[in-house]
Every structure is written in structure tokens, then in C-alpha cells.
Backbone as CSV, one residue per row, in Angstrom:
resi,resn,N_x,N_y,N_z,CA_x,CA_y,CA_z,C_x,C_y,C_z
1,UNK,219.568,119.728,9.338,220.595,119.580,10.332,220.559,118.160,10.901
2,UNK,221.721,117.589,11.065,221.818,116.287,11.722,221.736,116.497,13.228
3,UNK,221.255,115.492,13.921,221.113,115.575,15.371,222.263,114.846,16.054
4,UNK,222.795,115.461,17.086,223.867,114.861,17.878,223.259,114.424,19.206
5,UNK,223.434,113.169,19.524,222.872,112.592,20.743,223.994,111.997,21.576
6,UNK,223.952,112.229,22.874,224.818,111.534,23.823,223.912,110.529,24.532
7,UNK,224.163,109.250,24.320,223.294,108.215,24.882,224.080,107.248,25.741
8,UNK,223.404,106.716,26.742,224.042,105.732,27.598,223.716,104.333,27.120
9,UNK,224.437,103.373,27.634,224.192,101.995,27.245,222.792,101.590,27.667
10,UNK,222.219,100.705,26.906,220.884,100.223,27.215,219.756,101.122,26.745
11,UNK,220.066,102.239,26.102,219.019,103.117,25.588,218.269,102.393,24.477
12,UNK,216.960,102.305,24.595,216.193,101.645,23.538,215.170,102.575,22.905
13,UNK,215.094,103.825,23.400,214.188,104.805,22.821,214.699,106.207,23.143
14,UNK,214.480,107.123,22.229,214.810,108.528,22.505,213.527,109.342,22.679
15,UNK,212.412,108.639,22.820,211.128,109.309,23.009,211.183,110.181,24.263
16,UNK,210.764,111.431,24.103,210.769,112.370,25.213,212.119,113.010,25.476
17,UNK,213.159,112.597,24.754,214.496,113.163,24.909,214.770,114.105,23.744
18,UNK,215.696,115.006,23.936,216.071,115.954,22.890,217.537,115.730,22.521
19,UNK,217.901,115.988,21.260,219.323,115.886,20.903,220.126,116.954,21.639
20,UNK,221.410,116.694,21.819,222.284,117.660,22.484,222.612,118.839,21.576
21,UNK,222.756,118.580,20.283,223.084,119.621,19.307,222.443,119.289,17.970
22,UNK,222.441,120.275,17.097,222.092,120.082,15.688,223.185,120.746,14.872
23,UNK,223.751,119.994,13.939,224.879,120.459,13.137,224.672,119.937,11.714
24,UNK,225.118,120.688,10.717,225.003,120.181,9.345,225.775,118.868,9.239
25,UNK,225.262,117.955,8.431,225.901,116.645,8.332,227.322,116.754,7.800
26,UNK,227.566,117.666,6.861,228.930,117.840,6.353,229.892,118.142,7.498
27,UNK,229.478,119.021,8.410,230.330,119.363,9.540,230.428,118.207,10.531
28,UNK,229.347,117.441,10.679,229.378,116.285,11.576,230.456,115.299,11.167
29,UNK,230.560,115.061,9.875,231.546,114.101,9.377,232.935,114.526,9.820
30,UNK,233.231,115.809,9.696,234.549,116.303,10.083,234.715,116.372,11.604
31,UNK,233.779,116.991,12.279,233.898,117.190,13.729,233.939,115.863,14.482
32,UNK,233.034,114.948,14.131,232.885,113.711,14.887,233.618,112.532,14.256
33,UNK,234.473,112.821,13.251,235.337,111.813,12.619,234.537,110.624,12.092
34,UNK,233.419,110.934,11.438,232.560,109.880,10.900,233.082,109.350,9.578
35,UNK,232.862,108.092,9.360,233.083,107.460,8.063,231.802,106.700,7.734
36,UNK,231.676,106.253,6.521,230.492,105.480,6.142,230.386,104.198,6.965
37,UNK,231.507,103.688,7.451,231.511,102.472,8.264,230.975,102.721,9.676
38,UNK,230.796,103.972,10.062,230.245,104.307,11.386,228.734,104.141,11.436
39,UNK,228.102,103.866,10.276,226.646,103.696,10.224,226.246,102.479,11.048
40,UNK,225.179,102.609,11.856,224.753,101.518,12.723,223.375,100.978,12.393
41,UNK,222.404,101.854,12.106,221.060,101.367,11.809,220.212,102.494,11.235
42,UNK,219.015,102.149,10.796,218.084,103.132,10.237,217.632,104.101,11.320
43,UNK,217.127,105.244,10.902,216.756,106.303,11.843,215.580,105.931,12.748
44,UNK,214.737,104.991,12.339,213.597,104.597,13.160,213.955,103.621,14.272
45,UNK,215.202,103.195,14.327,215.671,102.251,15.332,216.693,102.948,16.235
46,UNK,217.104,102.275,17.286,218.211,102.731,18.122,219.321,101.695,17.964
47,UNK,220.556,102.128,17.722,221.629,101.136,17.564,221.881,100.357,18.854
48,UNK,222.477,99.212,18.727,222.870,98.405,19.884,223.897,99.198,20.691
49,UNK,223.588,99.437,21.961,224.457,100.258,22.800,224.925,99.476,24.020
50,UNK,225.776,98.507,23.777,226.384,97.767,24.876,227.890,97.797,24.705
51,UNK,228.598,97.723,25.806,230.062,97.730,25.738,230.659,96.409,26.178
52,UNK,229.909,95.617,26.925,230.465,94.401,27.490,231.229,94.672,28.776
53,UNK,231.339,95.945,29.156,232.065,96.326,30.356,231.063,96.862,31.375
54,UNK,230.788,96.106,32.468,229.758,96.541,33.416,230.092,97.852,34.121
55,UNK,231.365,98.222,34.211,231.731,99.497,34.840,231.312,100.643,33.928
56,UNK,231.638,100.537,32.656,231.252,101.580,31.699,229.733,101.594,31.536
57,UNK,229.125,100.426,31.529,227.687,100.339,31.297,226.861,101.106,32.332
58,UNK,227.392,101.369,33.490,226.661,102.065,34.539,227.066,103.529,34.663
59,UNK,227.910,104.035,33.762,228.501,105.362,33.966,227.749,106.512,33.306
60,UNK,226.607,106.260,32.677,225.874,107.354,32.062,226.142,107.446,30.576
61,UNK,226.245,108.668,30.072,226.430,108.870,28.633,227.751,108.291,28.178
62,UNK,227.686,107.398,27.226,228.877,106.696,26.759,229.101,106.919,25.268
63,UNK,228.042,107.066,24.502,228.156,107.106,23.046,227.783,108.459,22.468
64,UNK,228.538,108.873,21.465,228.207,110.044,20.665,227.603,109.510,19.376
65,UNK,226.331,109.798,19.163,225.632,109.305,17.981,225.136,110.474,17.153
66,UNK,225.185,110.307,15.844,224.696,111.314,14.911,223.535,110.688,14.154
67,UNK,222.395,111.369,14.168,221.222,110.889,13.437,220.993,111.823,12.254
68,UNK,221.013,111.262,11.062,220.809,112.056,9.858,219.651,111.473,9.063
69,UNK,218.810,112.350,8.577,217.652,111.941,7.786,217.997,112.080,6.296
70,UNK,217.240,111.417,5.448,217.521,111.427,4.011,217.430,112.840,3.430
71,UNK,216.544,113.685,3.964,216.416,115.062,3.471,217.726,115.831,3.646
72,UNK,218.376,115.653,4.790,219.666,116.304,5.042,220.728,115.784,4.083
73,UNK,220.712,114.491,3.823,221.700,113.909,2.921,221.533,114.422,1.497
74,UNK,220.293,114.643,1.078,220.052,115.137,-0.283,220.641,116.521,-0.487
75,UNK,220.649,117.338,0.562,221.204,118.689,0.446,222.690,118.736,0.777
76,UNK,223.267,117.603,1.128,224.686,117.521,1.486,225.537,117.338,0.240
77,UNK,226.763,117.800,0.324,227.706,117.576,-0.778,228.312,116.179,-0.706
78,UNK,228.028,115.456,0.367,228.539,114.100,0.531,227.613,113.118,-0.175
79,UNK,228.175,112.217,-0.909,227.374,111.242,-1.652,227.705,109.834,-1.166
80,UNK,226.723,108.952,-1.238,226.927,107.558,-0.874,226.673,107.238,0.595
81,UNK,226.274,108.215,1.381,225.975,107.983,2.790,224.517,107.570,2.936
82,UNK,224.199,106.814,3.991,222.843,106.355,4.242,222.230,107.150,5.393
83,UNK,220.918,107.333,5.318,220.203,107.951,6.437,220.221,106.982,7.615
84,UNK,220.205,107.532,8.815,220.165,106.697,10.011,221.134,107.184,11.067
85,UNK,221.533,106.264,11.932,222.396,106.556,13.069,223.849,106.200,12.752
86,UNK,224.743,107.116,13.061,226.176,106.892,12.947,226.790,107.012,14.340
87,UNK,227.676,106.093,14.692,228.337,106.138,15.986,229.738,106.711,15.808
88,UNK,230.010,107.805,16.492,231.313,108.448,16.408,232.340,107.649,17.202
89,UNK,233.588,107.618,16.723,234.644,106.970,17.507,235.098,107.826,18.690
90,UNK,234.601,109.057,18.792,235.000,109.950,19.872,234.241,109.645,21.152
91,UNK,234.868,109.944,22.272,234.159,109.923,23.542,233.361,111.213,23.650
92,UNK,232.428,111.269,24.591,231.645,112.483,24.806,232.569,113.647,25.155
93,UNK,233.576,113.416,25.993,234.513,114.476,26.392,235.277,114.995,25.183
94,UNK,235.784,114.104,24.339,236.513,114.550,23.146,235.605,115.265,22.165
95,UNK,234.356,114.813,22.048,233.406,115.490,21.162,233.155,116.911,21.650
96,UNK,232.971,117.080,22.958,232.753,118.415,23.513,233.962,119.321,23.278
97,UNK,235.149,118.789,23.419,236.367,119.577,23.165,236.417,120.039,21.717
98,UNK,236.111,119.128,20.794,236.134,119.495,19.373,235.060,120.527,19.048
99,UNK,233.897,120.414,19.677,232.831,121.385,19.446,233.220,122.766,19.968
100,UNK,233.897,122.815,21.102,234.336,124.088,21.663,235.400,124.740,20.790
101,UNK,236.289,123.937,20.247,237.355,124.455,19.393,236.793,124.944,18.064
102,UNK,235.763,124.300,17.599,235.187,124.560,16.280,234.311,125.810,16.303
103,UNK,234.899,126.977,16.293,234.151,128.223,16.423,233.378,128.584,15.167
104,UNK,233.804,128.120,14.037,233.109,128.507,12.805,231.909,127.627,12.498
105,UNK,231.719,126.529,13.261,230.565,125.642,13.042,229.297,126.349,13.542
106,UNK,228.220,126.125,12.845,226.922,126.629,13.272,226.279,125.542,14.115
107,UNK,226.228,125.786,15.416,225.735,124.792,16.327,224.571,125.356,17.117
108,UNK,223.475,124.655,17.110,222.315,125.048,17.898,222.285,124.190,19.150
109,UNK,222.401,124.812,20.297,222.349,124.092,21.567,220.887,123.967,21.980
110,UNK,220.505,122.749,22.329,219.118,122.485,22.763,218.924,122.970,24.170
């Protein structure tokens, strides 16, 4: 299962934090509108999380990120994707709306 994280700007570690959800990567691509170009960095790093907007930078959770490991990708029907962090173009609010609508998805809430 891929991990779904809601992170705020300036996050440099997820140590001690838990993902918000776990969803199969195939479903993540559809639900969170991911493309291969959404890849940001390897799984052992945290992507750059700045907006350049000081108002947004202080507002809390800003980014919807999907972390997928190579093991998940091997069992996925999707080919050519890299393990690591993907940044969704959705806002946290839009991601939550899509998750609520998506009744057939298998979602584990942390």
C-alpha cells in the first residue's frame, strides 16, 4: 500500500508521524490525479515543501504527498513509475472530497 501524507511547508522529517491513509498505488494514481511528472524525490528524503507565499506557509497542511516503495510498484499494473514521493496537484480539501466519494477504494485510516 502506498502512504498518503498531508504535510505542511517546511517539513523536513516524518519521523514520529504517521501517514493519513494507505491506498494501493494504482488507486492513488486515479484518486490523487498523479502522473509520472508528479515525482519529487526518493523515499528516503522529503521533497522541497515551500510555496513562496508566507500566508500559505503558515497555514498548516498544504501538500498531499504519496509515498510509494519499490515493492508496491512491483505488484502494481503500472509500469515505468519510480519509488519515492509524488506530490498531488490536489489540495487537502479536494483530496478528502475525492476519498469520501470513492466508496469502492480500500482505505485504511490511521
